[in-house]
N, C-alpha and C positions, 0 to 999 in steps of 0.2 A: 737534826740531820744537816742543816745548812752550815753550822758552825765549823764542821770538820774540813770544809773545802773553801777556797777563795770564791769560787763560783759553784753552785749546785743547781742544776736545771733538771727538773723531774716532770715528766708527762706533760710538757708544754704543747698546747695547741693554739692556733690562731687562724681565724677565717675572716674574710671580708667579701662584700658584694661588689660585683663589677658587671655592669650591663645586664642586671637582672639575674646574674648567676652567682652562686656562692663559690668562692675560691678558697680551698683549704691550703693556706700558705704553709702552715706547720702542723705536723701530725705526730703527737707523742714523742717529742724530742727529749732525750735524756743524756746528760753527760756532766762530768765534773771537771773543774780546773783547780789545780793546787798551786800554792805559791812556788814560783820558779819555773812553772810549765811554759812551754812554747808550743801552742796549738794552732794549726791552720784549719779553718773552716772553708771547705771548697765545694763549689757547685756552679753550674751554668746559670745564665740569666734566667730568672723566673723560678729558680729552685727553692726559694724561701730563705736563702742565706741573708738577704738584706733585711727581711722581716725579723729574723732572729737577731741580727746585729742591733736593730732598733730596740728590741726587748732587752738584750744584754747591756746596752748603753743607757737603759732606763729612760728611753725616749718613747716607748710604747709598752703596753702590758699584754700578757697573754689572755686568751679567753678562759683557759683552764690550765691547771698545773701550777707548779711553784718554781720560783727563781729566788735563790738566796745569793746575795753579794756580800762577802766578808761578814757572814753571819746574820745579815739583815734580810727579812722577807720583804722583797721589793714591793709586792702588791699591797702590803699593809702601810706603805709610806704615803704621806700627803705630799702635795706639790712642792712645798718649801723643802721638805726632807729629801725629795727626789733631786731638786736642784743642788742641794748640799752634797748628796752622794755622788752626783755626776762631777761636781767640781773637785771633791776630795778623794774619791775612790777610783776614778777612771781618767786616764789620759787618752784623748781622742787624736787619731791621725787619719786624715782624709785623703782621698785621691787628688782633690783639687786644692790642697794646702790650706785654703781659708785664712790667708794672712791679710792683715789690714794694710792697704797700699801706702798710706801716709805715715805709718809707724815703722821705726827701725826694727831690725831683727831683735834687738834687746827689748824694745817696748812690746813687740808681739809676744815674746816669751814671758814677759811679766804679766800679761793680761789675766790669766787665771788666778794669779797671786793677788792682784788688785781686788778681784771678786771675793777672795777669802778675807780681805781686810788686813793683809800683811803690810807692814810699814815699808816705806820707800827703800831704806838701806838694806833691810833683810831681803826684800824681793829682788833688789839689784844684785845682791850676792848670789842668790839662788839662780837667777836667770843667767848670769855669767857662767856659773858652774854648769848649768844645763847646756849652754852653748859650747863650753869646753868639752863636754861629753860627746858631742856630735862633731867636734873638730872645726867649729866656726867662731871661736872667740874673737878672731881677728876681723870678723865681718859684723860685729855687734852693732855698729853705727850705720850699716848699709840699709837702704830701703829694699823691699822685695824686688822692685824692677831692676835693681843693680846686682841681683843674684841670679845664678843659673837655676833651672828647674830642680836639679838635685840639691842645690844649696837651700832653696826655698823649702823643700821637703825636710831637710835637716833642721831648719828653723822650726818647722811644724812639729817635728819629733821632740826638739828641745822644749817647746811650749808644753807638749804633753808630759814631759818628764819633770818640769820645773817644780811642781808641788809634790813630787815623789809619791804619786798615787800607787796603790797596790797593783792595778791592772792597766796595761797599755793595750788599747783596742784600736787596731789598724785596719781600716777599710780600704782595700785595693790600693795600698800605699805606693805601688809602682805603676799604677794605671796610666799616669800622665807623663811617664818618663821613658827615655830611650833605653835600649837594652843594657848599655854600659853603665848608665847611671842607676838603673834598676838593680844591677848586681851590687853596686856600692851601697845602696840603701839597704838591701837584704843583708849584706855583710855587717852593716851597722846594727840592724835589729838583732842579728845573731850575737854580736858582741855584747849588746845591752842585756840579752837574755843570760849570757855567760856571767855577767856581772850581778845577776840575781833578779832582773826585772821579769815579771810575768807578762807574756805577750799572747794575745789572741788575734790572729791574722785572718781577715776575710778576703778571699780571692777566688777567681775563676780559673787561675793559671796553675797547672800542676807543677810546673818548674819552680814557681815561687813557693807553692805549698810545701814542696819537698825540702825547703830550708828549715822547716819546723821540726820539732821532735816527734809530734804526733799529728795525724791528719784525721779530721772528721769530714766525711763526705755527705753532702745533702743533695737529695734528688727528689723532685716533686713533693717537697715538704717533709720528707722522711729521711732519717739517718740510715744510710745504706750499709755502712761498715766503719769500723775503726781500721786504720792502717798505721804501721810504723813508717815514719818518713825515711827517706833514703840517704840523708846526710850522714857523714861520719864524724 
């Protein structure tokens, strides 16, 4: 079942204890993502979307249900295999950029390639290509403090793209940006999707979600509905 889709999530549940109470963070979540999809996962704070993001990013595991990523049953993987799948199969983009302050834009983009053991020349070429994709090749030698917030997020997106992973997982990628810069970042993500990148976007903002091709709404740990997004 899992081999047919890039992501295949079936009957996933997740609970945790808080102050003596059991919180049902996710309840029977089911959806699939195919290569080339652009899906927004939307819900308010406390809806369960962050818990689901951690499971999809192989940072946590469900209590019940199955999650296949690129044909692999994630729950069956050992820690080393999980690290490998996170590095090779998923490009992460976070709200707060997570760039290393003393590394140039180019060095930040090269980081996941270093972890893969890719040689210096090959990773330099890949990192420059990724920066070109996000329109920042001319800022390759700049430190994060020398870049605007929008440019820093572009560097973070380039880092996510550098190893050409099957999935780009973007968690509130415009959350720390002003409205004009947010529009630019969303235009970039849409362009990347049109170039063939598969994107799963987590957001609480309907306007942001509507840039995707499909919207999955999460409320109180449950999938409320599928919607067609409004973009043309």
